[in-house]
C-alpha positions in Angstrom: -39.2 59.8 185.0 -37.1 59.5 181.7 -37.3 62.2 178.9 -39.9 60.7 177.1 -42.4 60.3 179.8 -41.6 63.8 180.7 -42.3 65.1 177.2 -45.7 63.2 177.2 -46.8 64.8 180.5 -45.9 68.4 179.1 -47.9 67.6 176.0 -50.9 66.4 178.2 -50.7 69.7 180.3 -50.4 71.7 177.2 -53.4 70.1 175.8 -55.4 70.7 179.1 -54.2 74.2 179.1 -55.4 74.8 175.6 -58.9 73.6 176.7 -59.4 76.4 179.4 -61.3 79.3 178.1 -59.3 82.2 177.5 -61.5 84.6 179.5 -61.5 82.1 182.4 -58.8 84.3 184.4 -57.9 83.9 188.0 -61.6 84.5 189.2 -62.9 81.4 187.7 -60.4 79.6 189.8 -61.3 81.2 192.9 -58.2 82.8 193.3 -59.6 86.5 193.7 -62.4 87.1 195.7 -63.9 90.0 194.3 -62.6 92.9 192.4 -62.6 95.5 195.0 -60.3 93.7 197.3 -58.0 93.1 194.4 -57.8 96.7 193.6 -57.3 97.8 197.3 -54.7 95.3 197.5 -53.0 96.5 194.4 -53.4 100.4 195.6 -51.6 99.4 198.7 -48.8 97.5 197.0 -48.4 100.7 194.8 -48.1 103.0 197.8 -45.5 100.7 199.3 -43.4 100.8 196.1 -43.8 104.5 195.8 -42.6 104.9 199.6 -39.6 102.6 198.8 -38.8 104.6 195.6 -39.1 107.9 197.7 -36.9 106.2 200.5 -34.3 105.5 197.6 -34.3 108.8 195.9 -33.4 110.4 199.4 -30.6 107.9 200.1 -29.1 108.6 196.6 -29.2 112.3 197.4 -27.3 111.8 200.7 -24.8 109.9 198.8 -24.1 112.3 196.1 -23.8 115.4 198.8 -21.3 112.8 200.7 -19.4 112.4 197.4 -19.3 116.1 196.7 -18.2 116.9 200.1 -15.4 114.2 200.0 -14.1 115.5 196.4 -14.0 119.0 198.1 -12.0 117.8 201.0 -9.8 115.7 198.8 -9.1 119.1 196.7 -8.2 121.0 199.9 -5.9 118.2 201.4 -4.1 118.0 197.8 -3.5 121.8 198.1 -2.3 121.6 201.7 0.0 118.8 200.6 1.2 120.2 197.1 
């Protein structure tokens, strides 16, 4: 497909998209069965994201603790060498 044919196809697709009503949404296309199922799915996803964030926070706390312990150990070892 050459560039001109591609540009023409893009123009056709844009004109078709312009004809679709703005309020059609995903429901009109049959992608969302009902609002309750969509909402419960979103809640489940949000819960999973919050759980991952909690895990990340805990991992960061452990890393900070380990870093501080390493700094203390380095300080002690430097004093022993110095």
